Backbone as CSV, one residue per row, in Angstrom:
resi,resn,N_x,N_y,N_z,CA_x,CA_y,CA_z,C_x,C_y,C_z
1,MET,0.842,-1.187,0.000,0.000,0.000,0.000,0.883,1.245,0.000
2,VAL,0.574,2.180,-0.839,1.326,3.422,-0.978,0.830,4.429,0.060
3,ASP,1.774,5.124,0.708,1.400,6.183,1.652,0.780,7.344,0.892
4,LYS,-0.244,7.948,1.494,-0.956,9.066,0.877,-1.247,10.120,1.933
5,LEU,-1.331,11.354,1.493,-1.763,12.448,2.353,-3.269,12.599,2.155
6,ILE,-4.022,12.355,3.229,-5.480,12.407,3.156,-5.981,13.458,4.138
7,LYS,-6.836,14.347,3.626,-7.470,15.374,4.463,-8.925,15.496,4.065
8,ASP,-9.803,15.489,5.037,-11.242,15.691,4.809,-11.806,14.753,3.742
9,GLY,-11.337,13.498,3.732,-11.856,12.512,2.790,-11.318,12.628,1.381
10,ASN,-10.275,13.437,1.201,-9.665,13.612,-0.113,-8.182,13.267,-0.057
11,VAL,-7.674,12.759,-1.177,-6.268,12.379,-1.300,-5.535,13.434,-2.115
12,ALA,-4.356,13.818,-1.653,-3.518,14.751,-2.405,-2.822,13.991,-3.525
13,VAL,-3.030,14.437,-4.765,-2.375,13.852,-5.929,-1.482,14.929,-6.534
14,ILE,-0.232,14.575,-6.790,0.761,15.521,-7.279,0.822,15.458,-8.799
15,LEU,0.759,16.642,-9.426,0.837,16.758,-10.885,1.918,17.746,-11.285
16,SER,2.533,17.501,-12.433,3.428,18.472,-13.039,2.602,19.378,-13.933
17,THR,2.832,20.684,-13.842,2.077,21.628,-14.663,2.954,22.260,-15.741
18,GLY,4.094,21.635,-16.018,5.013,22.266,-16.963,5.555,21.346,-18.023
19,TYR,6.857,21.386,-18.210,7.503,20.768,-19.358,8.196,19.450,-19.069
20,ALA,7.987,18.888,-17.923,8.549,17.576,-17.599,7.548,16.842,-16.728
21,GLY,7.219,15.636,-17.107,6.272,14.852,-16.322,6.842,14.490,-14.966
22,PHE,5.981,14.230,-14.026,6.412,13.795,-12.693,6.139,12.303,-12.589
23,SER,4.968,11.911,-12.149,4.685,10.479,-12.047,4.501,9.821,-13.414
24,SER,4.069,10.591,-14.409,3.822,10.017,-15.737,5.107,9.581,-16.439
25,TRP,6.245,10.054,-15.985,7.516,9.665,-16.587,8.256,8.647,-15.716
26,ALA,7.571,8.044,-14.771,8.191,7.067,-13.869,8.595,5.802,-14.621
27,ASN,9.492,5.046,-14.018,9.994,3.813,-14.614,8.997,2.668,-14.560
28,SER,8.050,2.721,-13.634,7.088,1.632,-13.477,5.807,2.179,-12.867
29,ARG,4.766,1.381,-12.936,3.489,1.774,-12.347,3.628,1.961,-10.833
30,GLU,4.385,1.071,-10.201,4.584,1.150,-8.750,5.285,2.453,-8.369
31,GLU,6.326,2.798,-9.125,7.039,4.048,-8.840,6.155,5.259,-9.129
32,ALA,5.336,5.177,-10.172,4.423,6.275,-10.492,3.475,6.529,-9.328
33,GLU,2.947,5.458,-8.736,2.029,5.616,-7.602,2.731,6.222,-6.397
34,LYS,3.964,5.819,-6.159,4.713,6.409,-5.051,4.903,7.908,-5.271
35,LEU,5.239,8.292,-6.500,5.461,9.706,-6.808,4.178,10.523,-6.707
36,MET,3.110,10.057,-7.350,1.885,10.874,-7.397,1.236,11.047,-6.035
37,PHE,1.488,10.097,-5.109,0.862,10.162,-3.788,1.828,10.527,-2.660
38,ASP,3.087,10.787,-2.951,4.090,10.974,-1.898,3.623,12.031,-0.887
39,PRO,3.380,11.630,0.364,2.840,12.578,1.346,3.828,13.679,1.748
40,GLU,5.121,13.372,1.752,6.104,14.406,2.110,6.181,15.481,1.034
41,ILE,6.230,15.054,-0.216,6.282,16.025,-1.308,4.984,16.819,-1.369
42,ALA,3.857,16.134,-1.188,2.564,16.838,-1.191,2.527,17.912,-0.114
43,GLN,2.987,17.591,1.074,2.967,18.578,2.158,3.907,19.740,1.862
44,MET,5.049,19.462,1.233,5.966,20.541,0.864,5.303,21.500,-0.126
45,ILE,4.533,20.945,-1.069,3.827,21.786,-2.044,2.760,22.621,-1.343
46,ILE,2.007,21.989,-0.465,0.961,22.690,0.294,1.569,23.815,1.134
47,ASP,2.727,23.537,1.724,3.407,24.529,2.557,4.145,25.585,1.735
48,LYS,4.035,25.481,0.403,4.651,26.448,-0.520,6.167,26.540,-0.349
49,LYS,6.791,25.372,-0.165,8.250,25.332,-0.104,8.810,25.709,-1.465
50,ASN,10.062,26.101,-1.497,10.729,26.457,-2.737,10.700,25.263,-3.690
51,MET,10.256,25.485,-4.941,10.105,24.396,-5.897,11.430,23.686,-6.175
52,LEU,12.528,24.424,-6.227,13.825,23.782,-6.449,14.172,22.839,-5.307
53,ASP,13.839,23.218,-4.076,14.075,22.347,-2.922,13.201,21.092,-2.997
54,ILE,11.968,21.250,-3.461,11.062,20.104,-3.588,11.596,19.138,-4.637
55,ILE,12.023,19.661,-5.769,12.550,18.807,-6.837,13.831,18.118,-6.380
56,ASP,14.718,18.843,-5.714,15.946,18.233,-5.180,15.602,17.102,-4.212
57,PHE,14.607,17.327,-3.350,14.167,16.305,-2.408,13.658,15.073,-3.159
58,ALA,12.838,15.284,-4.188,12.278,14.171,-4.960,13.371,13.398,-5.679
59,ILE,14.328,14.102,-6.268,15.434,13.443,-6.969,16.234,12.596,-5.997
60,GLU,16.521,13.137,-4.815,17.284,12.394,-3.805,16.498,11.181,-3.293
61,LYS,15.220,11.360,-3.033,14.395,10.281,-2.473,14.179,9.151,-3.476
62,TYR,14.020,9.499,-4.740,13.723,8.512,-5.778,14.903,8.340,-6.733
63,LYS,16.050,8.063,-6.175,17.294,7.950,-6.945,17.197,6.951,-8.096
64,ASN,16.499,5.857,-7.901,16.417,4.813,-8.918,15.315,5.066,-9.926
65,ASN,14.670,6.189,-9.840,13.581,6.512,-10.741,13.939,7.776,-11.506
66,TYR,13.190,8.033,-12.547,13.412,9.251,-13.317,12.574,10.374,-12.723
67,VAL,13.221,11.333,-12.114,12.570,12.569,-11.688,13.376,13.685,-12.329
68,SER,12.754,14.422,-13.212,13.459,15.429,-13.998,13.766,16.675,-13.180
69,ALA,14.965,17.181,-13.363,15.332,18.461,-12.761,14.673,19.611,-13.512
70,PHE,14.011,19.307,-14.630,13.379,20.335,-15.451,11.899,20.507,-15.146
71,ILE,11.439,19.894,-14.072,10.042,20.095,-13.685,9.863,21.561,-13.331
72,TYR,8.902,22.176,-13.972,8.677,23.612,-13.811,7.918,23.921,-12.532
73,GLU,6.876,23.167,-12.316,6.012,23.423,-11.156,5.212,22.161,-10.852
74,LEU,5.027,21.901,-9.583,4.170,20.800,-9.150,2.941,21.383,-8.467
75,ALA,1.838,20.710,-8.615,0.584,21.169,-8.013,-0.109,19.991,-7.351
76,ILE,-1.020,20.306,-6.450,-1.832,19.298,-5.769,-3.260,19.384,-6.278
77,ILE,-3.816,18.234,-6.591,-5.236,18.099,-6.898,-5.812,17.183,-5.827
78,TRP,-6.898,17.597,-5.211,-7.531,16.795,-4.163,-8.623,15.934,-4.803
79,ILE,-8.519,14.630,-4.601,-9.463,13.680,-5.193,-10.087,12.860,-4.067
80,PRO,-11.410,12.679,-4.090,-12.063,11.895,-3.038,-11.465,10.483,-2.918
81,VAL,-11.307,10.033,-1.697,-10.786,8.689,-1.434,-11.620,7.670,-2.204
82,GLY,-10.947,6.790,-2.910,-11.620,5.714,-3.639,-12.037,6.047,-5.059
83,LYS,-11.971,7.326,-5.461,-12.385,7.710,-6.821,-11.310,7.268,-7.819
84,LYS,-11.738,6.643,-8.921,-10.810,6.164,-9.941,-10.425,7.306,-10.877
85,PHE,-9.133,7.357,-11.226,-8.617,8.381,-12.129,-7.360,7.866,-12.804
86,LEU,-6.938,8.590,-13.814,-5.628,8.350,-14.402,-5.008,9.697,-14.713
87,ILE,-3.697,9.677,-14.883,-2.984,10.903,-15.218,-2.558,10.800,-16.670
88,GLU,-3.007,11.757,-17.461,-2.604,11.876,-18.862,-1.480,12.903,-18.929
89,GLU,-0.546,12.682,-19.845,0.587,13.597,-19.980,0.782,13.951,-21.443
90,TYR,1.022,15.220,-21.702,1.409,15.672,-23.031,2.510,16.706,-22.879
91,ASP,3.670,16.383,-23.419,4.805,17.310,-23.390,5.143,17.749,-21.969
92,GLY,4.944,16.844,-21.018,5.270,17.119,-19.624,4.110,17.584,-18.770
93,LEU,3.111,18.195,-19.382,1.948,18.685,-18.641,1.048,17.502,-18.275
94,GLU,0.763,17.351,-17.006,-0.073,16.251,-16.538,-1.462,16.752,-16.167
95,VAL,-2.486,16.005,-16.554,-3.865,16.331,-16.209,-4.558,15.075,-15.698
96,ILE,-5.578,15.290,-14.887,-6.370,14.197,-14.317,-7.535,13.883,-15.241
97,MET,-7.746,12.602,-15.456,-8.922,12.117,-16.182,-9.644,11.157,-15.239
98,PHE,-10.943,11.403,-15.041,-11.734,10.522,-14.201,-12.384,9.440,-15.059
99,GLU,-12.699,8.343,-14.413,-13.276,7.196,-15.101,-14.466,7.599,-15.967
100,GLU,-15.331,8.445,-15.437,-16.535,8.827,-16.177,-16.248,9.789,-17.339
101,ASP,-15.042,10.361,-17.382,-14.670,11.284,-18.451,-14.086,10.571,-19.680
102,ILE,-13.726,9.314,-19.503,-13.074,8.585,-20.602,-14.141,8.045,-21.542
103,ARG,-14.011,8.419,-22.778,-14.988,8.001,-23.789,-14.402,6.833,-24.569
104,PHE,-15.018,5.703,-24.433,-14.581,4.522,-25.163,-15.371,4.408,-26.453
105,HIS,-14.750,3.841,-27.473,-15.410,3.558,-28.738,-15.762,2.077,-28.759
106,GLN,-16.788,1.759,-29.448,-17.213,0.362,-29.525,-17.220,-0.077,-30.983
107,ALA,-16.610,-1.206,-31.264,-16.563,-1.737,-32.629,-17.824,-2.520,-32.940
């Protein structure tokens, strides 16, 4: 089970809002989950710590994973506990897609 920062029934999910993916560029699904839910990094973002310090912390903590030094900004999105979602990435920018937002085609 991955550690998560939970407040008022919502989970803090970390997203990159710039030119380098955060969890979407991870080496594995397991590492991606650790990155997107990391409670220490989430709290640093909430506390408005210096972004360079946050990125340095993430790089040091996840040495065996790809965490880019070119991450421009990280943000927190609060998602209700148990709600299904995925993170889509384009050119480093990560966005949340909820299960009900995904449009499937049928053959």
